C-alpha positions in Angstrom: -15.2 38.7 -19.3 -11.5 38.8 -19.9 -10.2 40.2 -23.1 -10.0 36.6 -25.1 -13.6 36.3 -24.8 -15.5 37.2 -28.1 -18.8 38.0 -29.0 -20.9 35.5 -30.9 -20.3 37.5 -34.2 -16.5 37.1 -33.7 -16.8 33.9 -33.3 -19.3 32.9 -36.1 -15.9 35.0 -38.2 -14.1 32.4 -36.8 -15.7 29.5 -38.4 -16.3 31.2 -41.3 -12.6 31.5 -42.0 -12.0 27.9 -41.0 -14.5 26.5 -43.3 -13.5 28.8 -46.4 -10.0 28.1 -45.8 -11.1 24.4 -45.6 -12.9 24.5 -48.9 -9.9 26.2 -50.2 -7.3 23.9 -49.3 -8.0 20.9 -47.3 -8.4 20.3 -43.5 -4.5 20.4 -43.0 -4.3 23.7 -43.9 -7.3 24.6 -42.2 -6.8 23.1 -38.8 -5.2 25.9 -37.2 -7.9 28.1 -38.1 -10.5 25.6 -36.8 -8.4 25.0 -33.6 -8.4 28.7 -32.8 -12.3 28.9 -33.7 -13.1 26.0 -31.0 -10.9 27.3 -28.5 -13.8 30.2 -28.5 -16.8 27.7 -28.9 -15.8 24.2 -28.5 -19.3 22.6 -28.5 -20.8 24.7 -31.9 -22.9 22.0 -33.0 -23.2 23.3 -36.5 -19.8 23.4 -36.7 -19.1 19.7 -35.9 -21.8 18.6 -37.9 -20.5 20.1 -41.1 -17.1 18.4 -40.2 -18.5 15.2 -39.7 -19.8 15.1 -42.8 -16.7 16.5 -44.5 -14.4 13.7 -43.2 -17.1 11.2 -44.1 -16.5 12.5 -47.9 -12.9 12.0 -48.0 -13.7 8.8 -46.0 -11.6 9.8 -42.4 -13.2 7.5 -40.6 -11.5 8.5 -37.8 -12.2 12.0 -37.6 -15.7 11.5 -38.8 -16.5 9.2 -36.0 -15.0 12.3 -33.9 -17.0 14.5 -34.5 -20.4 12.4 -35.3 -19.9 11.3 -31.6 -19.6 15.1 -30.6 -23.2 15.9 -32.4 -24.4 13.1 -30.7 -23.6 13.9 -27.4 -24.8 17.2 -27.8 -28.2 16.4 -29.4 -29.3 12.5 -29.9 -31.4 13.9 -32.8 -28.0 14.2 -34.8 -27.5 10.7 -34.3 -30.2 9.6 -37.0 -29.3 12.6 -38.8 -25.7 11.8 -39.9 -26.2 8.2 -39.9 -28.3 8.8 -42.9 -26.9 11.5 -44.8 -26.7 10.8 -48.0 -22.7 12.3 -48.5 -22.0 9.5 -45.4 -24.1 6.8 -46.4 -22.9 7.3 -50.2 -19.2 8.0 -49.1 -18.6 5.0 -45.8 -21.8 2.4 -46.8 -24.5 1.1 -44.2 -21.9 -1.4 -42.5 -19.4 1.1 -42.1 -21.6 3.1 -40.4 -23.3 0.5 -38.3 -19.8 -0.3 -37.4 -19.4 3.1 -35.7 -23.0 3.7 -34.2 -21.9 0.3 -32.2 -18.4 1.6 -31.5 -20.5 4.5 -29.4 -21.8 2.1 -26.8 -18.5 0.2 -25.9 -17.4 1.1 -22.7 -14.2 3.3 -22.5 -12.9 5.8 -20.0 -15.1 7.5 -17.5 -14.9 11.4 -17.3 -13.5 12.9 -15.1 -13.8 16.8 -14.1 -12.6 19.2 -11.8 -14.6 22.4 -10.8 -13.7 25.5 -9.1 -15.1 28.6 -8.6 -14.0 31.9 -7.7 -14.2 31.3 -4.1 -11.0 29.3 -3.4 -12.6 28.5 -0.1 -15.1 26.5 -1.4 -14.2 25.2 -4.8 -17.2 23.5 -5.5 -19.6 25.2 -8.2 -23.2 26.5 -7.0 -25.7 27.0 -10.1 -28.5 29.2 -8.3 -31.8 29.1 -9.5 -33.9 32.1 -10.6 -36.7 32.2 -8.5 -39.3 32.3 -10.2 -38.0 29.5 -13.1 -37.9 26.5 -10.8 -40.6 25.1 -12.8 -38.5 25.3 -15.9 -35.3 24.0 -13.7 -37.4 20.8 -12.7 -38.4 19.9 -15.8 -35.1 19.8 -17.5 -33.8 18.2 -14.5 -36.0 15.1 -15.4 -35.5 15.5 -19.0 -31.6 14.7 -18.6 -30.2 11.5 -19.3 -28.8 10.2 -15.8 -25.1 10.0 -17.2 -25.5 13.6 -17.3 -28.4 14.5 -14.7 -25.5 12.7 -11.8 -23.3 15.3 -12.2 -25.5 17.9 -10.9 -25.8 17.4 -7.1 -28.8 18.4 -5.0 -28.8 19.2 -1.9 -31.6 18.3 0.8 -31.6 17.1 3.9 -28.5 17.4 4.9 -27.5 14.9 2.0 -25.9 15.1 -1.6 -28.3 12.9 -3.7 -27.3 11.9 -7.2 -29.8 11.6 -9.9 -29.4 7.7 -10.2 -30.4 7.7 -6.3 -33.1 9.8 -6.8 -34.6 7.5 -10.0 -34.9 4.6 -7.4 -36.8 6.7 -4.8 -40.2 6.4 -4.4 -40.0 10.2 -3.5 -39.4 13.3 -5.8 -37.8 16.7 -5.0 -39.4 19.8 -3.8 -37.8 21.8 -6.0 -39.6 25.0 -4.0 -37.3 24.0 -1.2 -34.4 23.3 -3.5 -32.3 26.5 -4.6 -29.0 25.3 -6.1 -27.4 22.6 -8.1 -23.8 21.8 -7.0 -21.1 20.6 -9.6 -18.4 18.6 -7.2 -14.8 17.8 -7.7 -15.3 15.2 -5.3 -17.3 13.1 -7.4 -14.6 11.8 -10.1 -15.0 9.1 -12.9 -18.4 9.8 -13.4 -20.1 8.5 -16.8 -21.3 11.1 -19.8 -19.4 13.0 -22.1 -18.0 16.6 -21.9 -20.7 17.5 -24.5 -23.6 16.1 -22.7 -22.7 18.0 -19.6 -22.2 21.3 -21.5 -25.9 20.7 -23.5 -27.5 20.6 -19.7 -25.4 23.6 -19.0 -26.8 25.5 -22.3 -30.1 24.2 -21.3 -30.2 25.8 -17.8 -28.6 28.6 -18.3 -31.4 31.0 -19.2 -32.9 30.2 -15.4 -30.0 30.6 -13.1 -27.8 33.8 -11.7 -24.6 34.5 -13.3 -21.8 32.4 -11.9 -18.2 31.5 -13.3 -16.0 28.5 -12.8 -13.3 26.6 -14.3 -13.0 23.0 -15.2 -10.7 20.4 -15.9 -9.8 17.1 -16.8 -6.7 15.1 -16.7 -6.8 13.7 -20.4 -7.2 17.0 -21.9 -4.5 19.4 -23.1 -6.7 22.3 -21.7 -8.8 24.1 -19.4 -12.1 25.3 -19.7 -13.6 28.6 -18.6 -17.1 28.9 -18.5 -19.5 32.0 -17.7 -23.1 32.2 -17.8 -24.1 35.8 -17.8 -27.3 37.5 -18.4 -28.8 33.5 -19.4 -26.0 32.8 -21.8 -23.1 30.8 -21.5 -19.5 31.5 -22.8 -16.6 29.0 -22.6 -12.8 29.9 -23.6 -10.4 27.1 -23.6 -7.2 27.9 -22.1 -4.1 25.8 -23.5 -2.4 23.9 -21.3 -0.2 22.0 -23.7 0.3 17.9 -23.4 3.7 18.5 -21.7 4.6 17.7 -18.0 2.2 18.6 -15.1 4.8 21.2 -14.2 5.0 22.6 -17.9 1.6 23.0 -17.6 1.7 25.3 -14.6 4.6 27.1 -16.1 2.2 28.2 -19.3 -0.9 28.6 -16.9 1.4 31.4 -15.5 1.8 33.5 -18.1 -2.1 33.4 -18.1 -2.1 34.3 -14.8 0.5 36.7 -15.2 -1.4 38.3 -17.9 -4.4 39.4 -15.0 -3.1 39.8 -12.2 -6.3 40.9 -10.8 -8.4 37.7 -12.0 -8.8 35.9 -8.4 -10.4 32.8 -9.8 -7.4 32.2 -12.7 -5.0 32.6 -9.6 -6.6 30.7 -7.4 -6.5 27.7 -9.8 -2.8 27.7 -10.3 -2.6 28.3 -6.6 -4.3 25.1 -5.6 -2.6 23.1 -8.2 0.4 24.1 -6.9 -0.5 23.1 -3.4 -1.7 19.6 -4.6 1.8 18.9 -6.7 3.3 19.3 -3.1 0.7 16.6 -1.8 1.6 14.3 -5.0 5.5 14.7 -4.2 4.9 13.9 -0.9 2.6 10.7 -1.1 5.4 9.2 -3.5 8.1 10.5 -1.3 9.8 12.9 -3.3 11.0 15.2 -0.8 13.3 17.0 -3.2 10.4 17.6 -5.3 8.0 18.8 -2.7 10.5 21.0 -1.7 10.7 22.6 -5.1 6.7 22.6 -5.4 6.3 24.1 -2.0 8.5 27.1 -2.9 6.6 27.6 -6.0 3.4 27.6 -3.8 4.9 30.3 -1.4 5.7 32.3 -4.7 2.1 32.2 -5.9 0.8 33.0 -2.4 -1.1 36.1 -2.0 -1.8 35.8 1.9 -0.4 34.0 4.7 -2.3 30.9 4.2 -2.3 28.4 7.1 -2.5 25.6 4.5 1.3 26.5 3.1 2.4 25.6 6.9 0.6 22.4 7.1 2.4 21.5 3.9 5.5 22.5 5.5 5.0 20.7 8.8 4.4 17.2 5.6 7.5 18.1 4.7 9.9 18.3 7.4 8.0 15.4 9.0 9.1 13.5 5.7 12.4 14.3 6.4 12.5 13.2 9.9 12.3 16.4 11.8 9.3 15.6 14.1 9.8 18.9 16.0 9.7 21.0 13.4 6.7 19.2 11.9 4.7 20.0 15.3 5.8 23.9 15.0 4.2 23.6 11.8 1.0 22.4 12.5 0.6 24.2 15.6 1.0 27.7 13.6 -1.7 26.0 11.2 -4.1 25.5 14.0 -3.6 29.1 15.4 -4.4 30.8 12.3 -7.7 28.8 12.5 -6.5 26.4 9.9 -10.0 24.6 10.2 -8.9 21.3 7.9 -9.7 17.5 9.5 -6.2 16.3 8.4 -4.2 18.9 10.2 -6.0 17.8 13.5 -5.6 14.5 13.1 -2.1 14.6 12.0 -1.2 17.3 14.6 -3.0 14.9 17.1 -1.1 12.0 16.3 2.0 13.5 16.6 1.4 14.8 20.0 0.2 11.3 21.2 3.1 9.4 20.0 6.1 11.8 20.5 5.5 13.7 23.4 3.6 13.8 26.9 1.1 16.5 25.5 -1.7 13.6 25.6 -4.4 16.2 26.7 -4.1 18.6 23.8 -3.8 15.7 21.7 -7.1 14.4 22.7 -8.5 17.8 22.0 -7.4 17.8 18.5 -9.0 14.9 18.2 -12.0 15.9 19.3 -11.7 19.1 16.7 -11.2 16.7 13.9 -14.1 14.6 15.2 -16.1 18.1 15.1 -15.3 18.3 11.1 -15.6 14.8 10.2 -17.0 11.4 11.9 -13.9 8.9 11.8 -14.0 5.7 13.5 -10.3 5.6 13.7 -10.2 8.8 15.3 -11.9 7.4 18.2 -9.2 4.8 18.3 -6.3 7.1 19.1 -8.3 9.5 21.0 -9.2 6.7 23.5 -5.7 6.7 24.0 -4.8 9.9 24.6 -7.8 10.0 27.4 -6.0 6.6 29.0 -2.6 8.3 29.1 -4.6 11.6 30.7 -6.4 8.8 33.1 -9.9 10.0 31.8 -11.1 6.1 31.7 -14.6 6.8 31.5 -14.1 8.8 28.4 -11.3 6.5 26.8 -14.1 3.5 27.0 -16.7 5.3 25.4 -14.5 5.8 22.4 -13.5 2.1 22.2 -16.9 1.3 22.5 -18.1 3.2 20.0 -15.0 1.9 17.4 -15.3 -1.9 18.2 -18.6 -2.4 16.9 -18.0 -0.5 13.8 -15.3 -2.8 13.0 -16.5 -5.1 10.4 -15.3 -8.9 10.5 -13.5 -8.5 7.2 -11.4 -5.8 8.8 -11.0 -7.6 12.2 -6.8 -6.2 11.8 -8.3 -2.8 12.6 -9.3 -4.3 16.2 -5.7 -6.2 16.5 -4.1 -3.2 15.6 -6.0 -1.4 18.7 -4.9 -4.4 20.9 -1.2 -4.1 20.4 -1.6 0.1 20.2 -2.6 -0.3 23.9 -0.3 -3.1 24.6 2.9 -1.1 23.4 1.5 2.2 25.3 1.5 -0.6 28.7 -2.6 -0.8 29.0 -2.8 -4.0 28.9 -6.9 -4.1 30.0 -8.2 -2.2 27.0 -5.6 -3.8 24.9 -7.4 -7.4 25.7 -10.4 -5.9 25.1 -9.3 -5.1 21.6 -7.8 -8.8 21.1 -10.9 -10.7 22.9 -12.9 -8.7 20.2 -10.8 -9.1 17.1 -10.8 -12.9 18.1 -15.0 -13.0 17.7 -14.6 -11.3 14.4 -11.8 -13.3 13.3 -13.8 -16.6 13.5 -17.0 -15.3 11.9 -14.9 -14.1 9.0 -13.4 -17.5 9.0 -16.5 -19.5 8.8 -17.9 -17.0 5.8 -14.4 -17.6 4.0 -14.4 -21.4 4.5 -18.3 -21.3 3.3 -17.0 -19.4 0.3 -14.4 -22.0 -0.6 -16.5 -25.1 0.0 -19.4 -23.5 -2.1 -16.2 -22.7 -4.6 -16.1 -24.3 -8.2 -12.1 -24.8 -7.5 -11.7 -25.7 -3.9 -8.5 -24.3 -3.8 -9.4 -20.3 -4.8 -6.6 -18.6 -4.0 -8.1 -15.7 -3.7 -10.2 -17.1 -0.4 -7.0 -19.1 0.4 -4.9 -15.8 0.3 -8.0 -14.4 2.6 -7.5 -17.3 5.0 -4.2 -17.0 5.1 -4.3 -13.9 6.6 -6.6 -14.1 9.0 -5.0 -16.9 10.4 -2.1 -14.8 10.9 -4.3 -11.9 12.7 -5.6 -14.9 15.0 -2.0 -16.0 16.1 -1.0 -12.0 16.8 -4.4 -11.6 18.8 -3.3 -14.7 21.0 0.0 -13.2 21.4 -1.0 -10.6 22.8 -3.3 -12.0 25.0 -0.5 -13.9 25.9 1.6 -11.1 26.6 -1.1 -8.8 28.9 -2.5 -12.1 30.4 -3.4 -11.2 34.2 -1.9 -14.9 35.5 0.3 -17.5 34.2 -2.8 -19.8 33.7 -4.3 -17.2 31.4 -0.6 -16.9 29.7 -0.3 -20.5 29.3 -3.2 -20.7 28.0 -2.9 -18.4 25.5 0.4 -19.8 24.5 -1.5 -23.2 23.8 -3.9 -21.5 21.4 -1.0 -19.9 19.7 0.9 -23.0 19.3 -1.9 -24.8 18.4 -1.9 -22.3 14.9 1.6 -22.1 14.9 2.7 -25.8 15.3 3.9 -26.9 12.3 4.9 -23.6 10.6 8.5 -22.1 11.0 7.7 -18.4 10.0 4.4 -18.5 12.4 6.9 -19.7 15.1 9.3 -17.1 14.0 7.2 -14.5 14.0 6.2 -15.3 17.6 9.8 -15.0 18.7 10.1 -11.9 16.8 7.1 -10.6 18.9 9.0 -11.8 22.3 12.0 -10.3 21.1 10.4 -6.6 20.7 9.3 -7.2 24.6 12.5 -7.8 25.6 11.9 -11.4 26.9 14.6 -13.6 25.2 14.4 -16.7 26.8 10.9 -16.7 25.3 12.5 -15.7 22.3 15.3 -18.1 21.6 12.7 -20.8 22.7 9.9 -20.2 19.6 13.2 -19.6 17.1 14.6 -23.2 18.5 11.1 -24.4 17.9 10.9 -23.1 14.4 14.5 -24.7 13.6 13.0 -27.8 15.2 10.3 -27.6 12.4 12.7 -27.0 9.4 16.4 -26.8 10.7 17.1 -24.6 7.4 14.5 -21.6 8.5 17.4 -19.0 7.9 15.5 -16.1 9.8 15.1 -18.1 12.7 19.0 -19.2 12.6 20.1 -15.9 12.2 18.1 -14.4 15.1 19.1 -17.1 17.6 22.7 -16.6 16.5 22.3 -13.0 17.6 21.2 -14.3 21.2 24.2 -16.5 21.1 26.5 -14.2 20.1 25.5 -11.7 22.8 26.0 -14.1 25.6 29.4 -15.0 24.3 28.8 -18.4 22.8 31.0 -18.2 19.7 31.2 -21.6 19.3 27.6 -22.0 19.1 27.6 -19.2 17.0 29.8 -20.6 14.5 28.0 -23.9 14.2 24.8 -22.1 13.4 26.5 -20.1 10.5 27.2 -23.5 9.2 23.9 -24.3 9.2 22.3 -21.0 7.7 25.5 -21.4 4.7 23.9 -25.3 3.8 20.4 -23.3 3.8 21.8 -20.4 1.2 25.8 -19.9 1.0 24.8 -16.1 0.0 22.8 -15.3 2.5 24.4 -11.9 3.7 23.7 -12.4 7.7 25.8 -15.2 7.8 28.6 -13.3 7.1 28.1 -10.7 9.6 27.2 -13.7 11.7 30.5 -15.7 10.8 32.7 -12.3 11.5 31.7 -11.0 14.8 32.2 -14.6 16.0 35.9 -14.7 14.8 36.3 -11.5 15.7 35.5 -12.2 19.6 37.7 -15.4 19.1 40.7 -13.0 18.1 40.3 -14.8 14.7 41.0 -12.1 12.8 41.9 -13.4 9.1 38.7 -15.5 9.4 36.8 -12.4 10.4 38.2 -10.1 7.6 37.1 -13.2 5.2 33.7 -13.3 6.1 33.2 -9.4 6.4 34.8 -8.8 3.1 32.3 -11.6 1.3 29.7 -9.3 2.9 30.7 -6.8 1.1 30.7 -8.7 -2.4 27.2 -9.5 -1.2 25.8 -6.4 -0.2 28.0 -3.4 -1.5 25.4 -1.0 -0.5 25.4 -1.9 3.0 28.0 -0.4 5.7 28.4 -3.3 7.8 30.8 -5.1 5.9 32.9 -2.5 5.4 32.6 -1.4 9.4 33.3 -5.2 10.2 36.7 -5.0 8.1 37.9 -1.7 9.1 37.0 -2.5 13.0 39.2 -5.4 12.9 41.9 -4.0 10.9 41.5 -1.1 14.3 42.0 -4.2 16.7 45.0 -5.7 14.5 46.6 -2.2 14.7 46.7 -1.5 11.1 45.0 1.6 11.1 46.0 3.1 7.5 44.2 -0.5 5.7 41.1 0.6 8.2 40.9 4.4 7.4 39.4 3.7 3.6 36.8 1.0 5.4 35.8 3.2 7.6 35.0 6.4 5.6 33.4 3.9 2.9 31.2 2.8 5.7 30.1 6.4 6.7 29.3 7.5 3.1 26.8 4.6 2.5 25.6 4.1 6.1 21.7 5.5 6.4 21.0 7.6 9.0 20.1 6.3 12.3 22.6 3.5 11.9 25.5 2.9 14.3 27.3 5.9 12.4 28.7 7.3 15.6 30.6 4.4 16.6 32.4 4.0 12.9 33.4 7.7 13.8 34.7 7.2 17.2 36.6 4.5 15.7 38.1 6.5 12.9 39.1 8.6 15.8 40.9 6.1 17.1 43.1 5.1 13.3 43.7 8.9 13.4 44.9 9.2 17.1 47.2 6.0 16.2 48.8 7.4 13.3 49.5 11.1 14.0 46.7 12.9 12.4 45.5 14.7 15.9 42.7 17.4 14.2 41.3 14.9 11.8 41.2 12.7 15.0 39.1 15.6 17.7 36.9 16.2 14.5 35.9 12.4 14.0 35.8 11.9 18.0 33.4 15.4 17.8 31.3 13.9 15.2 30.8 10.7 16.7 29.7 12.3 20.4 27.3 15.1 18.3 25.4 11.8 17.2 25.4 10.1 20.5 26.7 11.7 23.2 26.2 8.5 25.5 28.7 6.8 24.2 32.0 6.4 26.1 34.3 5.7 23.0 34.5 8.8 21.4 35.5 10.9 25.2 38.3 8.1 25.6 39.5 8.7 22.3 39.6 12.0 22.9 41.4 12.2 26.0 44.3 10.4 24.4 44.8 12.9 21.6 44.5 15.5 24.2 47.4 13.8 26.4 49.3 13.8 23.6 49.0 17.7 22.9 50.1 18.3 26.5 46.3 19.4 27.4 46.2 16.9 30.5 43.4 19.1 32.1 41.2 18.5 29.3 42.2 14.9 28.8 41.4 14.1 32.1 37.7 15.6 31.9 37.4 13.1 28.8 38.5 10.0 30.6 36.3 11.1 33.7 33.0 11.9 31.2 34.1 8.6 29.4 33.9 6.6 33.0 30.3 8.4 34.0 29.1 6.8 30.8 30.7 3.2 31.2 32.4 2.3 34.2 33.7 -0.9 33.0 36.2 0.7 31.3 38.4 1.8 34.2 41.3 -0.8 33.4 41.4 -0.2 29.8 41.8 3.6 30.3 43.9 3.0 33.2 46.7 1.4 31.0 46.2 3.0 27.8 49.9 4.1 27.4 49.0 7.3 25.8 47.6 8.3 29.1 50.1 7.2 31.2 51.4 11.0 31.9 48.3 11.9 33.7 48.9 9.1 36.6 45.1 8.2 36.5 46.0 5.2 39.4 45.2 7.4 41.9 42.7 9.8 40.1 40.1 7.6 39.1 
């Protein structure tokens, strides 16, 4: 044991000092001595008993109750002993004591404990029985209150059975075939008390082999280190403080640094650092996750593949899929056999690469570690992509029956997963199965509503509405994957029956057709939606986008009027009007519309780009530049930033700031090398600089990307010296 553990005699001396100071000066002065003593023996029954009597004598009910409950939790006999003590009765009275006892039975917070043993690969604490003492273990186990016994997991016949299940079973455990209990960190928020758990450990400690472990609780300001050695239990409380979790880890780092050879203390700190990364990633705190990952790497003593996995999750959170794949593959190569890494890498390869066979193999490895029905769905898709249809169908036939009726959304999801991948036959299998379970769930919910005291019960109404939307999605999937026009019409009619009077649902059908790039059908459903509600602004907006693409600018402006009537401050109306006015060369009204968008949505780049783009075409470049720069500053990643940079290059070219123009055009190309305009701008700038060969190359590159721009480039005044008429 480490040097911070003290002998029984030394601990008794600490308590003696504390009680002597209590008798002389009162508790406020003695509190520091008690804190130190309890760090070495937090469950010393006699000390809690004496303090309960003391606090009763000075009528401090709160502190009396705290120590009374601790005694009661350790040994139930102390309930009667303290409640009938002459000092307690005279000081508090029977009524007050009865209130305290009643409060003990009130429901409170469940106990949460994390356990970690020396072996960081296992985490769980194994309490191995001494072979000659199994009868004593059995006797103690059966004497425990079930709330405490639930913590001692028995591993028998490949199943983890808690005590509560044992009580309801007809079979007795054969302790001759049981060699240990497990204290598992996977079973949190249990009933019971820390004192009761300690008392149970104290009872069994003479009959188990030596063991050492740590236990923590999210509500405590300390961590318990427990050592059972030679049949005796020793406990020491490591102070963590009540500050942030970061501060607690820094505090415990000092303990680890003082005992660098102690693998258990190091393991706990290392695992907490990794958990901090997971928590930060789950909350999308990427900078915090990076900081925690750096700390984990600093604490690490070995080439741990889990850190590679966490690094992969971090770079994936930042959008770098290729880097994430590399990290995950490195973790797998180091034999990191954990379900999540195989699952995550399998999904990345399935949806972002053509490594489908490897993806299927990774899903298979994950299933060897843990049975998981959703993984079978992903593996089935991987098999379809490799042409292994029989294997895929086995997974599908396993997946569908295991989905409950209330969870038919998983079947709809499966249908769209295969539909979007281009496999209509399995997609329709999922959609048909979803409709079957959807009907059963609808019948169940309707029956519940009819039998409910409140026929309009909002809970069941919400579930029915969600179920109806799922049914619609299934019919849309069947319609889009229909094998014949007759089938397509049949499913469309079913969808219309559901959505006929619902503008929102009709709009959703239009959106699904948009995603399938079926523009005619898309617009038809927007029209149906608008017919149900002439002010349904989402349908009006999406229809205006279609009309804008078709050059029907007058219709766009009429739709914009309807949108303004529905909501004068809907930002989409501003962009719709601005774009229509721009194409009609009504630049002044275009500017008014875009400027209004800036007022309504100052954090969006669209209004700024609209104003800047319009000023570019009005040849008012100096006015355009600040708007374009602001659009670049606030534009999210993946937005049309390349076009903004290219227009900025145009402004710089027109105002003689040629080097800035080159930089802006090159930035646009770096973002999207398939857009013709920045090459066109570079040609103009190079021609002004008399780099005519380079200018000609840029012209050729621009036309290779968009040949329809030939006349624009041919008559561009900046390029006249190239004599392009006979060269392009």
